[in-house]
N, C-alpha and C positions, 0 to 999 in steps of 0.2 A: 332659335335656329342661328347659327354661325353662317358667316360667309362662305367659309370652308365646306361645311355640310350642305348648303344650298348649291354650291357650284359640282361638288363632286356626290352628290347623292346618287344612290343606285336607282337607274331607271327602271319604272314597273313596266312589265310586259303584259300583253294580253295573255290569258290562260292557254290559248292556241300554242304558244311558242315555250320551248324549254331550251334553257342552255346546257350543253353537256360537256364535261370536261373531257380531254383527249380520249382516257381509257375507256369511258361509257360509250363515246362517239365510235370509237373503233370498233368495240365489240357490238354495238347495233348494227352498223353498216356491214360487219361480217358476216351476218346472220343469215344473207341469202341477197337476192335481188331486191334492191331499195332505189328508191328515187335520189338520187344524190347530184346537187347541184353546187357548182364554183360559180359564185356570183362576181369573180373577178373579170378583169380586161381579158382579151385574147392572148396579149402579149404576156401578162401574169400567168395564165394558164400555161402558155408554153414553155414557161421556165420551170415549172414543176406544178403538179397536182395529185391529188388523192386518185387511185387506181378506181376505175368504173364511174369517175365525176362526169356529168355534162356540162361545158362551161356555158353559161346564160348570163352576159354581162348586164350587171343591175342599172349601170350608167347608160344603158342604150334605151331607157324609157318604154316606150311604146312595144319596142321588139322585144324587152323582156316580158312585156304583159302577154304578147302574142305568143311568145313560146312558152310560157309556165301554162297558158291556158291549154295546151296541149297535154298537160299531166293530170293524173288523178289527184282530184282535191280530197279524196276521204283517206287516202292513202298516205301514210307518214312520209315527209319531205325532210331529206336532211341537206343543210347549206352550211357553206362557209365561204370566207372571203380571206383576205392577208392578215387581219388582225382580230377581225369581230365586229367591228363598228358597222361596216357596209352591211354585211348579212343582218345585223339587227334591223337595220332599215328596209332591208328586201324582206325579212321576216313578216315585218308590218305590212307592209305592201301584199305580201301573199295572204295574210290573213283577210285584207280589203277584198282580194280577189276570191275569198270563199275557201281557202285551205285552212283545214282543222286541226292538223298535227304538224308541226314545224320543229325540228330539231337543228340546233345552231351550235358549232363548234366554237367552245370557249378560247379565246385567243387565236382564233382562225387558222391558217395554214402556217402561220410563223409558230405556232405552238405544235403542229404535227412532226414529228419525228421517226417516223415510220417508213 
């Protein structure tokens, strides 16, 4: 294994987490009422967000855990952040908290152009 492939290998994600491109993500969230969570800070959220998203800041630690605990764990949960890195960390935390279907937006809000 080269140092390049070691440093840049694709992360393996738990089976509960799926990464969707923006078209698939848009189609999925447009089909009706979904659990849609923006895990960015309040300031980032205020600068623009996907319509219908609930802002739950991943960096708030226990407050994040408490807020998501009020959501349905067996219903698909759609999350995103600014670029996709933070939401992947949040997705892994959601799996630890018992969520079974998590969909993350590839490229985050930066990739969203609707």
